[in-house]
C-alpha positions in Angstrom: -16.8 -4.9 -9.9 -17.3 -1.2 -10.3 -18.1 -0.8 -6.6 -14.7 -2.3 -5.8 -12.8 -0.1 -8.2 -14.5 3.1 -6.9 -13.7 2.2 -3.3 -10.1 1.4 -4.2 -9.8 4.8 -5.9 -11.1 6.5 -2.8 -8.8 4.6 -0.5 -5.8 5.3 -2.7 -6.6 9.1 -2.8 -7.0 9.0 1.0 -3.7 7.2 1.5 -1.9 9.7 -0.8 -3.5 12.6 1.2 -2.4 11.1 4.6 1.1 10.5 3.4 1.5 14.0 1.8 0.0 15.8 4.9 2.1 13.7 7.2 5.2 14.6 5.2 4.2 18.2 5.4 4.0 18.1 9.1 7.5 16.7 9.3 9.2 19.1 6.7 7.0 22.1 6.5 7.5 22.2 2.7 4.3 24.0 1.7 3.9 22.4 -1.7 3.2 19.2 0.2 0.4 20.9 2.1 -1.3 22.0 -1.2 -0.8 18.6 -2.7 -2.2 16.9 0.4 -5.2 19.2 0.5 -5.8 18.5 -3.2 -5.8 14.7 -2.6 -8.0 15.1 0.4 -10.5 16.9 -1.9 -10.1 14.1 -4.4 -10.9 11.6 -1.7 -14.1 13.5 -1.0 -14.7 13.4 -4.8 -14.3 9.6 -4.9 -16.5 9.1 -1.8 -19.2 11.2 -3.6 -18.7 9.0 -6.6 -19.3 5.8 -4.5 -22.4 7.4 -3.0 -23.6 8.6 -6.4 -23.2 5.3 -8.2 -23.8 2.8 -5.5 -25.8 4.2 -2.6 -28.0 6.9 -4.0 -28.7 5.8 -7.5 -31.8 7.9 -7.9 -30.0 11.1 -7.0 -27.6 12.8 -9.3 -24.5 14.0 -7.4 -22.4 14.8 -10.4 -22.6 18.5 -9.9 -21.3 18.2 -6.3 -18.6 15.8 -7.5 -17.4 18.1 -10.2 -17.4 21.1 -7.8 -15.3 19.2 -5.3 -12.9 18.1 -8.0 -12.6 21.7 -9.3 -11.9 23.1 -5.9 -9.2 20.4 -5.2 -7.4 21.0 -8.5 -7.6 24.8 -7.9 -6.0 24.3 -4.5 -3.1 22.4 -6.2 -2.8 25.1 -8.9 -2.7 27.8 -6.4 0.0 26.0 -4.5 2.1 25.4 -7.6 1.8 29.0 -8.6 2.5 30.5 -5.2 5.0 28.1 -3.8 6.6 26.7 -7.0 8.9 29.7 -7.5 10.4 29.6 -4.0 
């Protein structure tokens, strides 16, 4: 059951990233770009989670997962700070 939930989370994050980035390409509203990049990173984070928990059970990928998640949230934070006021 956990494999299904991890996979659904990855697919949901990927769908959100695609929708946000597609909307950015249409409107050129830069906050959509930063949000889309954040969700793209969260998709990578969820894929690493699936690999960590399901595929490579003997290898610990938690450091990589946390680094990708941190980078993704920092991208969104940067976008909120730099683009939020305009």
